[in-house]
Every structure is written in C-alpha cells, then in structure tokens.
NUPABA-847019 format. One record per residue: residue number from 1; x, y, z of N, C-alpha, C in turn. Coordinates in nm, 4 decimals. Each point is the difference from the previous one (the first is absolute). Layout:
N
PT_seq_n_c1_n_c2_n_c3_ca_c1_ca_c2_ca_c3_c_c1_c_c2_c_c3
PT_NUM_X_Y_Z_X_Y_Z_X_Y_Z $
...
This chain:
199
PT_seq_n_c1_n_c2_n_c3_ca_c1_ca_c2_ca_c3_c_c1_c_c2_c_c3
PT_1_10.9242_13.7218_5.0844_-0.0381_-0.1298_-0.0564_0.0310_-0.1119_0.0971 $
PT_2_-0.0791_-0.1042_-0.0071_0.0164_-0.1101_0.0931_0.0768_-0.1175_-0.0609 $
PT_3_0.0474_0.0146_-0.1210_0.0764_-0.1055_-0.0661_0.0920_0.0652_-0.1023 $
PT_4_0.1030_-0.0738_-0.0415_0.0899_0.0558_-0.1004_-0.0377_-0.0443_-0.1407 $
PT_5_-0.1215_-0.0494_-0.0166_-0.0520_-0.0381_-0.1309_-0.1126_0.0942_-0.0392 $
PT_6_-0.0023_0.0381_-0.1264_-0.1030_0.0897_-0.0511_-0.0665_-0.0654_-0.1203 $
PT_7_-0.1318_-0.0095_0.0034_-0.0752_-0.0574_-0.1109_-0.0469_0.1107_-0.0926 $
PT_8_0.0315_-0.0142_-0.1287_-0.0491_0.0926_-0.1012_-0.1217_-0.0659_-0.0636 $
PT_9_-0.1158_0.0602_0.0189_-0.1257_-0.0632_-0.0409_-0.0244_0.0172_-0.1495 $
PT_10_0.0809_-0.0696_-0.0791_-0.0174_0.0042_-0.1454_0.0536_-0.1289_-0.0616 $
PT_11_-0.0562_-0.0336_-0.1152_0.0538_-0.1079_-0.0828_0.0550_0.0566_-0.1304 $
PT_12_0.0013_0.1331_-0.0094_0.0500_0.0700_-0.1178_0.1523_0.0106_0.0095 $
PT_13_0.0693_-0.0744_-0.0841_0.1464_-0.0041_0.0077_0.0635_0.1363_-0.0271 $
PT_14_-0.0598_0.0781_-0.0905_0.0548_0.1322_-0.0297_-0.0116_0.0924_0.1206 $
PT_15_-0.1162_-0.0022_0.0630_-0.0201_0.0839_0.1183_0.0919_-0.0444_0.1136 $
PT_16_0.0125_-0.1312_0.0182_0.0867_-0.0525_0.1046_0.1445_0.0434_-0.0216 $
PT_17_0.0440_-0.0009_-0.1251_0.1362_0.0415_-0.0318_0.0230_0.1451_0.0414 $
PT_18_-0.0984_0.0873_-0.0250_0.0114_0.1398_0.0393_0.0046_0.0140_0.1514 $
PT_19_-0.0841_-0.0756_0.0696_-0.0041_0.0081_0.1462_0.1309_-0.0489_0.0598 $
PT_20_0.0473_-0.1140_-0.0486_0.1270_-0.0533_0.0514_0.1140_0.0994_-0.0208 $
PT_21_0.0030_0.0627_-0.1150_0.1059_0.0959_-0.0295_-0.0065_0.1196_0.0944 $
PT_22_-0.1208_0.0472_0.0269_-0.0171_0.1180_0.0855_0.0306_-0.0303_0.1466 $
PT_23_-0.0224_-0.1237_0.0427_0.0182_-0.0346_0.1411_0.1253_-0.0838_0.0250 $
PT_24_0.0885_-0.0051_-0.0983_0.1146_-0.0912_0.0070_0.0952_0.0291_0.1147 $
PT_25_0.0013_0.1228_0.0522_0.0926_0.0345_0.1074_-0.0563_-0.0307_0.1386 $
PT_26_-0.1242_-0.0433_0.0069_-0.0586_-0.0337_0.1291_0.0439_-0.1394_0.0437 $
PT_27_0.0283_-0.0194_0.1285_0.0422_-0.1320_0.0493_-0.1185_-0.0926_0.0229 $
PT_28_-0.0746_-0.0252_-0.1061_-0.1151_-0.0896_0.0102_0.0030_-0.0990_-0.1155 $
PT_29_-0.0605_-0.1153_0.0229_-0.0164_-0.0998_-0.1062_-0.1339_0.0274_-0.0664 $
PT_30_0.0018_0.0238_-0.1293_-0.1217_0.0338_-0.0727_-0.0513_-0.1235_-0.0739 $
PT_31_-0.1277_-0.0322_0.0217_-0.0627_-0.1083_-0.0727_-0.1266_0.0528_-0.0676 $
PT_32_-0.0476_-0.0739_-0.0996_-0.1233_0.0409_-0.0685_-0.1049_-0.1089_0.0175 $
PT_33_-0.1150_0.0199_-0.0604_-0.1085_-0.0955_0.0164_0.0315_-0.1360_-0.0612 $
PT_34_0.0825_-0.0011_-0.1042_0.0382_-0.1275_-0.0614_0.0880_-0.0785_0.0961 $
PT_35_0.0963_0.0688_0.0621_0.0883_-0.0660_0.0963_-0.0770_-0.0438_0.1239 $
PT_36_-0.1010_0.0784_0.0378_-0.0826_-0.0347_0.1155_-0.0832_-0.1246_-0.0276 $
PT_37_-0.0198_-0.0293_-0.1277_-0.0675_-0.1225_-0.0424_-0.1429_-0.0086_0.0527 $
PT_38_-0.0761_0.1037_-0.0280_-0.1406_0.0019_0.0390_-0.0805_0.0488_-0.1195 $
PT_39_-0.1007_-0.0742_-0.0381_-0.0786_0.0342_-0.1188_-0.1109_0.1012_0.0281 $
PT_40_-0.0163_0.0380_0.1253_-0.1072_0.0930_0.0355_0.0218_0.1346_-0.0689 $
PT_41_-0.1070_0.0553_-0.0550_0.0082_0.1285_-0.0682_-0.0982_0.0988_0.0620 $
PT_42_0.0497_0.1165_0.0339_-0.0839_0.1066_0.0533_-0.0525_0.0826_-0.1165 $
PT_43_-0.1294_0.0090_-0.0125_-0.0607_0.0762_-0.1088_0.0057_0.1493_0.0295 $
PT_44_0.0318_0.0784_-0.1031_0.0063_0.1459_0.0153_-0.1412_0.0576_-0.0191 $
PT_45_-0.0752_0.0032_0.1082_-0.1390_0.0451_-0.0071_-0.0184_0.1412_0.0564 $
PT_46_0.1071_0.0638_0.0434_-0.0098_0.1333_0.0578_-0.0318_0.1062_-0.1044 $
PT_47_-0.0428_0.1148_0.0475_-0.0314_0.1116_-0.0896_0.1154_0.0990_-0.0115 $
PT_48_0.1058_-0.0220_0.0765_0.1181_0.0864_-0.0061_0.1255_-0.0873_0.0002 $
PT_49_0.1118_0.0591_-0.0409_0.1275_-0.0709_0.0056_0.0299_-0.0415_0.1438 $
PT_50_-0.0267_0.0908_0.0950_0.0292_-0.0277_0.1407_-0.0780_-0.1203_0.0503 $
PT_51_-0.1286_-0.0047_-0.0330_-0.0821_-0.1115_0.0460_0.0544_-0.1327_-0.0511 $
PT_52_0.0380_-0.0041_-0.1260_0.0532_-0.1244_-0.0574_0.1338_-0.0383_0.0614 $
PT_53_0.0897_0.0965_0.0156_0.1318_-0.0291_0.0556_-0.0112_-0.0479_0.1444 $
PT_54_-0.0821_0.0672_0.0785_-0.0168_-0.0377_0.1404_-0.0620_-0.1389_0.0109 $
PT_55_-0.1006_-0.0255_-0.0803_-0.0660_-0.1306_0.0033_0.0990_-0.1114_-0.0308 $
PT_56_0.0801_0.0174_-0.1047_0.0959_-0.1032_-0.0376_0.1065_-0.0192_0.1079 $
PT_57_0.0544_0.1092_0.0522_0.1046_-0.0104_0.1013_-0.0511_-0.0694_0.1254 $
PT_58_-0.1185_0.0371_0.0450_-0.0548_-0.0580_0.1229_-0.0367_-0.1477_-0.0179 $
PT_59_-0.0660_-0.0326_-0.1102_-0.0434_-0.1391_-0.0182_0.1180_-0.0943_-0.0190 $
PT_60_0.0956_0.0402_-0.0852_0.1158_-0.0865_-0.0206_0.0869_-0.0051_0.1255 $
PT_61_0.0075_0.1119_0.0723_0.0781_0.0034_0.1232_-0.0575_-0.0915_0.1060 $
PT_62_-0.1327_-0.0024_0.0112_-0.0641_-0.0859_0.1000_0.0163_-0.1474_-0.0352 $
PT_63_-0.0082_-0.0317_-0.1293_0.0155_-0.1391_-0.0427_0.1433_-0.0490_0.0203 $
PT_64_0.0955_0.0824_-0.0378_0.1412_-0.0395_0.0054_0.0620_0.0181_0.1375 $
PT_65_-0.0602_0.0911_0.0795_0.0562_0.0396_0.1296_0.1376_0.0647_-0.0176 $
PT_66_0.0173_0.0623_-0.1161_0.1251_0.0690_-0.0339_-0.0333_0.1451_-0.0323 $
PT_67_0.0812_0.0965_0.0462_-0.0214_0.1392_-0.0416_-0.0060_0.0084_-0.1522 $
PT_68_-0.0980_0.0728_-0.0498_-0.0318_-0.0038_-0.1432_-0.0179_0.1398_-0.0567 $
PT_69_0.0498_0.0194_-0.1230_-0.0327_0.1227_-0.0719_-0.0749_-0.0372_-0.1274 $
PT_70_-0.0960_0.0839_-0.0336_-0.0789_-0.0196_-0.1218_-0.0252_0.1358_-0.0620 $
PT_71_-0.0060_0.0039_-0.1290_-0.0252_0.1284_-0.0647_-0.1196_-0.0091_-0.0938 $
PT_72_-0.0551_0.1160_-0.0275_-0.0957_0.0131_-0.1089_0.0399_0.1263_-0.0741 $
PT_73_0.0104_-0.0119_-0.1293_0.0482_0.1106_-0.0820_-0.0913_0.0203_-0.1196 $
PT_74_0.0090_0.1175_-0.0596_-0.0811_0.0242_-0.1175_0.0480_0.1180_-0.0808 $
PT_75_-0.0404_0.0008_-0.1252_0.0279_0.1103_-0.0912_-0.1267_0.0837_-0.0131 $
PT_76_0.0125_0.1294_0.0191_-0.1141_0.0904_-0.0128_0.0282_0.0994_-0.1123 $
PT_77_-0.0802_-0.0090_-0.1052_0.0188_0.0862_-0.1173_-0.1046_0.1114_0.0036 $
PT_78_0.0465_0.1234_0.0010_-0.0908_0.1142_0.0150_-0.1038_0.0075_-0.1114 $
PT_79_0.0436_-0.0226_-0.1248_-0.0918_0.0099_-0.1136_-0.1066_-0.1095_0.0017 $
PT_80_0.0229_-0.1049_0.0803_-0.0961_-0.1096_0.0116_-0.0768_0.0062_0.1316 $
PT_81_0.0025_0.1175_0.0612_-0.0733_0.0165_0.1249_0.0577_-0.0777_0.1167 $
PT_82_0.1306_-0.0251_-0.0049_0.0657_-0.0735_0.1074_0.0071_-0.1500_-0.0215 $
PT_83_-0.0561_-0.0481_-0.1088_0.0088_-0.1429_-0.0302_0.1391_-0.0336_-0.0537 $
PT_84_0.0424_-0.1245_0.0118_-0.0700_-0.1155_0.0559_-0.0025_-0.0048_0.1527 $
PT_85_0.0871_0.0770_0.0682_-0.0059_0.0126_0.1448_0.0085_-0.1313_0.0740 $
PT_86_-0.0907_-0.0174_0.0951_0.0044_-0.1183_0.0855_-0.0209_-0.1293_-0.0785 $
PT_87_-0.0546_0.0117_-0.1198_-0.0220_-0.1186_-0.0834_0.1121_-0.0200_-0.1018 $
PT_88_0.1152_0.0610_0.0237_0.1101_-0.0049_-0.0970_0.0368_-0.1420_-0.0424 $
PT_89_0.0088_-0.0912_0.0950_0.0401_-0.1376_-0.0328_-0.1114_-0.0785_-0.0671 $
PT_90_-0.1230_0.0529_0.0098_-0.1153_-0.0712_-0.0561_-0.0710_0.0843_-0.1060 $
PT_91_0.0685_0.1004_-0.0521_-0.0593_0.0946_-0.0938_-0.0483_-0.0691_-0.1265 $
PT_92_0.0819_-0.0931_-0.0478_-0.0322_-0.0794_-0.1187_0.0459_-0.1426_0.0275 $
PT_93_-0.0805_-0.0960_-0.0323_0.0427_-0.1386_0.0141_0.1141_-0.0275_-0.0975 $
PT_94_0.1007_-0.0692_0.0488_0.1131_-0.0304_-0.0866_0.1318_0.0353_0.0649 $
PT_95_0.0953_0.0390_-0.0822_0.1364_0.0269_0.0459_0.0229_0.1487_0.0237 $
PT_96_0.1180_0.0310_0.0551_0.0396_0.1402_0.0148_-0.0025_0.0704_-0.1356 $
PT_97_0.0462_-0.0706_-0.1020_0.0010_0.0580_-0.1348_-0.1410_0.0345_-0.0460 $
PT_98_-0.0949_-0.0849_0.0298_-0.1396_0.0264_-0.0364_-0.0516_0.1258_0.0685 $
PT_99_0.0349_0.0155_0.1268_-0.0460_0.1175_0.0749_0.0671_0.1272_-0.0509 $
PT_100_0.1272_-0.0100_-0.0346_0.0694_0.1162_-0.0563_-0.0606_0.0414_-0.1338 $
PT_101_-0.0330_-0.0984_-0.0808_-0.0623_0.0300_-0.1302_-0.1341_0.0695_0.0190 $
PT_102_-0.0747_-0.0409_0.1014_-0.1300_0.0616_0.0255_0.0160_0.1459_0.0437 $
PT_103_0.0993_0.0248_0.0865_0.0260_0.1383_0.0425_0.0353_0.0860_-0.1205 $
PT_104_0.0895_-0.0475_-0.0839_0.0406_0.0764_-0.1185_-0.1171_0.0213_-0.0947 $
PT_105_-0.0856_-0.0990_-0.0118_-0.1181_0.0117_-0.0855_-0.0936_0.1084_0.0523 $
PT_106_-0.0253_-0.0018_0.1302_-0.0894_0.0991_0.0596_0.0588_0.1408_-0.0058 $
PT_107_0.1328_0.0091_-0.0066_0.0684_0.1296_0.0009_0.0400_0.0470_-0.1394 $
PT_108_-0.0404_-0.0724_-0.1037_0.0520_0.0280_-0.1341_-0.0313_0.1418_-0.0487 $
PT_109_-0.1069_0.0605_0.0457_-0.0360_0.1353_-0.0449_0.0344_0.1077_0.1020 $
PT_110_0.0713_-0.0376_0.1049_0.0382_0.0963_0.1035_0.1360_0.0585_-0.0360 $
PT_111_0.0081_0.1317_-0.0163_0.1255_0.0618_-0.0451_0.1071_0.0055_0.1085 $
PT_112_0.1207_0.0185_-0.0441_0.1118_0.0187_0.0914_-0.0291_0.1208_0.0892 $
PT_113_0.0350_-0.0099_0.1246_-0.0293_0.1070_0.0940_-0.1248_-0.0268_0.0820 $
PT_114_-0.0829_-0.0898_-0.0502_-0.1218_-0.0380_0.0730_-0.0006_-0.1490_0.0335 $
PT_115_0.1195_-0.0588_-0.0034_0.0114_-0.1443_0.0234_0.0591_-0.0303_0.1381 $
PT_116_-0.0216_0.0905_0.0941_0.0563_-0.0156_0.1338_-0.0623_-0.1179_0.0748 $
PT_117_0.0811_-0.0590_0.0838_-0.0441_-0.1162_0.0777_0.0848_-0.0111_0.1249 $
PT_118_-0.0426_-0.0832_0.0910_0.0798_-0.0264_0.1190_-0.0126_-0.1451_0.0403 $
PT_119_0.1091_-0.0512_0.0535_0.0036_-0.1335_0.0582_-0.0135_0.0181_0.1516 $
PT_120_-0.0848_-0.0780_0.0645_-0.0148_0.0042_0.1448_0.0287_-0.1373_0.0598 $
PT_121_0.0570_0.0006_0.1181_0.0281_-0.1246_0.0697_-0.0289_0.0179_0.1490 $
PT_122_-0.0713_-0.0941_0.0559_-0.0207_-0.0064_0.1445_0.0554_-0.1340_0.0477 $
PT_123_0.0871_0.0050_0.1004_0.0551_-0.1214_0.0597_-0.0436_-0.0080_0.1451 $
PT_124_-0.0566_-0.1136_0.0370_-0.0402_-0.0233_0.1387_0.0950_-0.1011_0.0632 $
PT_125_0.0364_0.0255_0.1249_0.0824_-0.0922_0.0786_-0.0832_-0.0481_0.1180 $
PT_126_-0.0003_-0.1304_0.0210_-0.0730_-0.0564_0.1131_0.0899_-0.0942_0.0782 $
PT_127_0.0107_0.0238_0.1307_0.0769_-0.0873_0.0883_-0.0989_-0.0773_0.0862 $
PT_128_-0.0200_-0.1297_-0.0276_-0.0982_-0.0779_0.0756_0.0374_-0.0193_0.1460 $
PT_129_0.1287_0.0138_0.0306_0.0437_-0.0195_0.1380_-0.0552_0.1045_0.0947 $
PT_130_-0.0182_0.1219_-0.0511_-0.0505_0.1088_0.0844_-0.1253_0.0633_-0.0599 $
PT_131_-0.0532_-0.0641_-0.1049_-0.1228_0.0462_-0.0661_0.0126_0.1466_-0.0444 $
PT_132_0.1126_0.0331_-0.0604_0.0279_0.1377_-0.0437_-0.0099_0.0115_-0.1519 $
PT_133_-0.0698_0.1014_-0.0466_-0.0094_0.0279_-0.1435_0.0462_0.1422_-0.0268 $
PT_134_0.0866_0.0165_-0.0981_0.0470_0.1324_-0.0412_-0.0133_0.0110_-0.1520 $
PT_135_-0.0222_0.1213_-0.0468_-0.0216_0.0222_-0.1434_0.0962_0.1059_-0.0516 $
PT_136_0.0545_-0.0260_-0.1191_0.0963_0.0902_-0.0631_-0.0424_0.0247_-0.1445 $
PT_137_0.0274_0.1198_-0.0497_-0.0473_0.0343_-0.1343_0.1110_0.0562_-0.0875 $
PT_138_-0.0215_-0.0086_-0.1295_0.0918_0.0578_-0.0967_-0.0763_0.0402_-0.1241 $
PT_139_0.0437_0.1076_-0.0649_-0.0677_0.0484_-0.1205_0.1048_0.0540_-0.0966 $
PT_140_-0.0215_-0.0231_-0.1283_0.0923_0.0483_-0.1029_-0.0803_0.0546_-0.1173 $
PT_141_0.0280_0.1229_-0.0386_-0.0697_0.0644_-0.1118_0.0751_-0.0212_-0.1307 $
PT_142_-0.0763_-0.0192_-0.1064_0.0609_-0.0192_-0.1304_-0.0996_0.0248_-0.1112 $
PT_143_0.0250_-0.0626_-0.1145_-0.0854_0.0174_-0.1170_-0.0172_-0.1342_-0.0704 $
PT_144_-0.1080_-0.0109_-0.0750_-0.0225_-0.1199_-0.0808_0.0609_0.0229_-0.1382 $
PT_145_0.0803_-0.0947_-0.0423_0.0665_0.0118_-0.1298_-0.0976_-0.0247_-0.1149 $
PT_146_0.0475_0.0242_-0.1213_-0.0802_-0.0285_-0.1197_0.0117_-0.1472_-0.0413 $
PT_147_0.1061_-0.0663_0.0478_0.0211_-0.1419_-0.0300_0.0819_-0.0614_0.1123 $
PT_148_-0.0029_-0.1302_0.0100_0.0786_-0.0693_0.1021_0.1489_0.0168_-0.0275 $
PT_149_0.0760_0.0230_0.1071_0.1450_0.0193_-0.0134_0.0715_-0.0683_0.1159 $
PT_150_0.0966_-0.0852_-0.0333_0.0804_-0.0656_0.1025_-0.0399_-0.1440_0.0243 $
PT_151_0.0953_-0.0763_0.0523_-0.0204_-0.1432_0.0208_0.0074_-0.0404_0.1468 $
PT_152_0.0316_0.0940_0.0881_0.0134_-0.0346_0.1419_-0.1325_0.0230_0.0719 $
PT_153_0.0009_-0.0267_0.1315_-0.1178_0.0294_0.0797_-0.1162_-0.0926_-0.0291 $
PT_154_-0.1183_0.0441_0.0401_-0.1212_-0.0791_-0.0189_-0.1195_0.0926_0.0122 $
PT_155_-0.1193_-0.0552_-0.0154_-0.1193_0.0830_0.0095_-0.0041_0.1044_-0.1106 $
PT_156_-0.0265_0.1228_0.0392_-0.0121_0.1093_-0.0962_0.1320_0.0742_-0.0238 $
PT_157_0.1102_-0.0579_0.0456_0.1304_0.0674_-0.0114_0.0362_0.0426_-0.1426 $
PT_158_-0.0331_-0.0798_-0.1045_0.0380_0.0406_-0.1364_-0.0729_0.1237_-0.0519 $
PT_159_-0.1114_0.0368_0.0627_-0.0735_0.1175_-0.0479_0.0042_0.1149_0.0997 $
PT_160_0.0727_-0.0181_0.1120_0.0102_0.1055_0.1012_0.1349_0.0702_-0.0135 $
PT_161_-0.0052_0.1240_-0.0472_0.1206_0.0793_-0.0276_0.0289_0.0926_0.1174 $
PT_162_0.1257_-0.0016_0.0457_0.0436_0.0850_0.1112_0.0858_0.1126_-0.0569 $
PT_163_-0.0558_0.1205_-0.0121_0.0677_0.1106_-0.0697_0.1391_0.0344_0.0523 $
PT_164_0.0205_-0.0053_0.1317_0.1295_0.0401_0.0552_0.1137_-0.0890_-0.0485 $
PT_165_-0.0298_-0.1257_-0.0279_0.1011_-0.0933_-0.0503_-0.0086_-0.0183_-0.1513 $
PT_166_-0.1067_0.0548_-0.0601_-0.0231_-0.0142_-0.1443_-0.0042_-0.1468_-0.0412 $
PT_167_-0.0623_-0.0802_0.0856_-0.0132_-0.1436_-0.0253_-0.1344_-0.0484_0.0527 $
PT_168_-0.0477_-0.1088_-0.0595_-0.1107_-0.0704_0.0632_0.0592_-0.0849_0.1121 $
PT_169_-0.0869_-0.0470_0.0897_0.0487_-0.0891_0.1053_0.0595_-0.1268_-0.0601 $
PT_170_-0.0518_-0.0413_-0.1149_0.0493_-0.1221_-0.0639_0.1352_0.0193_-0.0674 $
PT_171_0.0439_0.1243_-0.0124_0.1321_0.0284_-0.0563_0.1057_0.0164_0.1083 $
PT_172_-0.0438_-0.0034_0.1261_0.0917_0.0189_0.1122_0.0490_-0.1338_0.0538 $
PT_173_0.1176_0.0015_0.0613_0.0453_-0.1165_0.0755_-0.0817_-0.0052_0.1288 $
PT_174_0.0061_-0.1120_0.0689_-0.0754_-0.0117_0.1238_0.0469_0.1038_0.1031 $
PT_175_0.1312_0.0303_-0.0026_0.0534_0.0998_0.0915_-0.0503_0.1402_-0.0313 $
PT_176_-0.0032_0.0341_-0.1282_-0.0504_0.1307_-0.0419_-0.1468_0.0153_0.0369 $
PT_177_-0.0750_-0.1034_-0.0277_-0.1439_0.0050_0.0270_-0.0271_0.0132_0.1493 $
PT_178_0.0734_-0.0750_0.0803_-0.0221_0.0009_0.1450_0.0161_0.1399_0.0592 $
PT_179_0.0915_0.0774_-0.0548_0.0265_0.1332_0.0544_-0.1143_0.0977_-0.0193 $
PT_180_-0.0824_-0.0225_-0.1007_-0.1037_0.0987_-0.0331_-0.1419_-0.0559_0.0018 $
PT_181_-0.0150_-0.1309_0.0014_-0.1331_-0.0591_-0.0167_-0.0857_0.0109_0.1250 $
PT_182_-0.1295_-0.0133_-0.0197_-0.0970_-0.0021_0.1080_0.0323_-0.1081_0.1021 $
PT_183_0.0325_-0.1212_-0.0478_0.0305_-0.1100_0.0903_0.1337_0.0221_0.0700 $
PT_184_0.0971_0.0536_-0.0725_0.1298_0.0285_0.0607_-0.0123_0.1004_0.1134 $
PT_185_-0.0798_0.1040_-0.0199_-0.0213_0.1013_0.1038_-0.0639_-0.0629_0.1233 $
PT_186_-0.1040_-0.0792_-0.0214_-0.0676_-0.0658_0.1122_0.0917_-0.0995_0.0702 $
PT_187_0.0792_-0.0739_-0.0769_0.0893_-0.0995_0.0593_0.1103_0.0642_0.0827 $
PT_188_0.0468_0.1167_-0.0375_0.1001_0.0691_0.0819_-0.0590_0.0370_0.1358 $
PT_189_-0.1269_0.0366_0.0016_-0.0669_0.0295_0.1271_-0.0135_-0.1272_0.0842 $
PT_190_-0.0318_-0.1111_-0.0658_-0.0100_-0.1288_0.0688_0.1351_-0.0379_0.0593 $
PT_191_0.1054_0.0132_-0.0801_0.1347_-0.0368_0.0451_0.0413_0.0825_0.1211 $
PT_192_-0.0299_0.1284_-0.0021_0.0347_0.0875_0.1121_-0.0743_-0.0436_0.1254 $
PT_193_-0.1269_-0.0329_-0.0147_-0.0815_-0.0447_0.1124_0.0534_-0.1318_0.0568 $
PT_194_0.0261_-0.0958_-0.0882_0.0469_-0.1305_0.0458_0.1391_0.0084_0.0622 $
PT_195_0.0836_0.0839_-0.0574_0.1356_0.0159_0.0543_-0.0057_0.0515_0.1431 $
PT_196_-0.0965_0.0860_0.0260_-0.0142_0.0533_0.1361_-0.0485_-0.1032_0.0993 $
PT_197_-0.0658_-0.1050_-0.0516_-0.0553_-0.0984_0.0906_0.0820_-0.1264_0.0164 $
PT_198_0.1014_-0.0202_-0.0854_0.0715_-0.1267_0.0062_0.1500_0.0156_0.0210 $
PT_199_0.0509_0.1205_-0.0007_0.1447_0.0199_0.0155_0.0285_0.0694_0.1330 $
C-alpha cells in the first residue's frame, strides 16, 4: 500500500462496523464514504459480485486517491433458483425487514431439509498508487428459517440459520458472526494480504 489510510467504500454503518472489527489489528486508519465526504455513488451495474466489487473499489479509489476496498455480497437460496443473488439488496423495495418477509413468503411451502442457502461475498482491493486490483472471496452455507430470529446483524441475517452454531446470523454477536460469515472469511484474506504489504 502507498498510504496508511484505507477507504471502505460503503455508507452502510452495519457493514462498516463488521469491516472495522475484522481489520482492527492492522496499522491503518480506516475511513468510509461518509468520512470521505463525497456524494458520488457508484452504481452496481455488473452481472457478477466480482464486477460490482471491482468497479466500486476502482472508481472510489481513483476519486479519493486512497487504497480502497469494496464488497458485493448476496444470499443465494437453492429452492429459489439462486435468488435473490446479485440483486439481494434490491430484491424488494423497502427495508431489510421487507426483504426478509418476502423470502419467508416465497419459502412458506418449502419443507425443512430443502431450505438450503448460501451467503457469498466478494471483496475487491484497489491501490491507485500502483494501479493494483486484487479480489478475495468468502462463502458460508446455511438454511432459511421458518421465521425471523434475532436482533443483531443486518440484511438477511435474521432468516439465515448457521447449523454448526444453531443460530441465525442475527442471533450471533459480531465476533461470532465474523468467525464463520462469508464477509468474515473474505476479510481475513484481505487482512492477510494487507498485513504482508504494510508491515
């Protein structure tokens, strides 16, 4: 890295909290798009998680001239043919609760044992100083619950059940979730990469 500052390309406070927690041991100053004070928004027009993550990291990195990480994540439900997938954040207009209700509605006749799903995360890192882009991935398998459970997390966490912990992501602490989640897995790869370049 060419600077000791890292820009996290998000305005999502929940996501930022997870990223900060995962990268807290790195000797870098972490800022987000709100702190950067720029209203420019990169539209997620890619057809894959990678395309969206790379686009966001590169565009925000070039504007800020700061090494930048950006992610694109999604929930893929097998019984729904992989939906909502790349459109997870835009699956239904409204709140996270609205989207969770829609998933449960679509899954209401799907029996236990056939409610498998996975969370995917792609994180792109872009260093504008050397025009370098790297991509890291994480995946977590689980199941869709019959009802929302838990008050923590965000997105589809209340309906995503992780069998090994016997909890939904929304029932886990941020530390518990980080150890097993799609984003936590990808962020550990990012941390290892950055540690090799800045220490």
